[in-house]
C-alpha positions, 0 to 999 in steps of 0.5 A, a space after each residue: 354035527 348036523 346042527 353045526 352044518 345047518 347053522 353054517 359053522 363049517 362054511 363060516 357063514 350062516 346057512 339060513 339066509 343063504 337058502 331062503 332066497 331060492 324058495 322066495 324067488 321060485 314061489 313068487 315066480 310060480 305065482 307070476 306064471 299062474 297069473 299069466 296062465 289065468 289071464 291068457 289062454 295059451 298052451 299049457 306051457 305056463 301051467 307046467 312052468 309054474 308047477 316046476 318053479 313051485 316044486 323046486 321052491 318047495 324043496 328049497 323051502 324045506 331045506 331053509 326050514 331045517 336051517 331055520 329050525 337049527 337057528 330057532 333052537 339056539 334062541 334063549 327061552 327068555 329072549 323077548 324075540 322068541 315069540 316073534 321067531 316062533 311066529 316066523 317059523 309057523 308062517 313058514 311051515 304054513 307056507 310049505 304046507 300050502 304049496 305042498 297041497 298046491 303041488 299035490 292038486 296040480 299033479 292029479 288033474 289032466 292037462 290044463 291050458 290055464 290054472 284053475 282059480 282055486 290053485 291060483 288062490 292057494 298061490 296068492 295066499 302062500 305068497 302073501 304069507 311069505 311076505 309077512 314072514 320075510 318082514 318078521 325075519 328081517 325084524 329078528 335080525 335087524 332089530 333083535 340080532 337073532 342069529 347074528 354071529 352064531 356061525 362063529 360060536 363053537 358051543 351052544 348059546 345059553 338056554 336061559 338067564 339064571 336068576 341068582 338074586 334069590 340065593 343068599 350070600 355065603 361068606 360074601 359069595 353068591 352061588 350060581 350053579 354046579 361046576 359041571 353045569 358049565 363046561 370049559 369054553 362055554 358061557 352062562 347068562 345070569 341076573 344078579 339083582 337086576 344086573 345081567 352078567 356073563 360067566 365064562 369058563 376056560 382053562 378050569 377057571 371061571 370069569 364074570 363080566 358085564 353081559 352087554 358089549 360096550 360098543 352096541 350092547 351085543 350079548 356077550 354070553 352068546 359070543 365066541 370064547 377063545 384064548 381068554 377072549 370073548 368076541 361080541 357076536 354082533 360086531 366082533 369086538 373082543 375083550 379079555 375076560 380076565 381083565 375086561 380090557 377091550 383088545 380089538 374094536 370097534 369097542 373102545 371102552 373096557 368091560 366091568 368085571 366081577 369076582 368069580 370062583 369055584 368052590 366045593 363043586 359050585 360056581 360063585 360070584 362075589 
């Protein structure tokens, strides 16, 4: 329930991008106020304003970090963008730590008319790291599609790609996994001799089809499964998992399907 809330599934919209704007704006506002306080000797109003902007930014950053962690946990372990996502997370946690230290230091000294240079430097470094982290976050979404459509999916995404190429055929069928490893309404992602295939289970039956959407190659194993249809997480194209037929655009080309079955407590593909 908590993870679903943090991913925005109850709102029908991802929560992380809705939260990140507040700490970014507030931290940068605190930096601007600090610079003004450092350049011009004035009553300590600017110093206090910077402190409260930083405080509310810190609270917002902590909430955004929780939502980001929930999104990060759903990235496949073998996804090429996972390293970038981990770096993005490290940058954000470092920013929170820097501004947390900054807040602690500001709460201790007596009344100041201008911001001390060490405090200003902490703000500058933290704000610079925000910009780098924001660039990495944009790369994850726009280049890698990370987090796109996850709020529409009600089950967990596949944790990794299963390599079934190492298994020998049994009467023309290749074993994939035990039946209990795939619950009803869930999907798997497998590599079969270099071909990536999605396997879905619904109504006690299993279906296999090509992993990538025929529109813009979104990962179908990470899409929403309902009524024997799989919805691409990127652009909402829908396909019938029984036939591969494109039933709703923007995709117009049908999926390639594969034979799949359950036998002796195992899932097979042929």
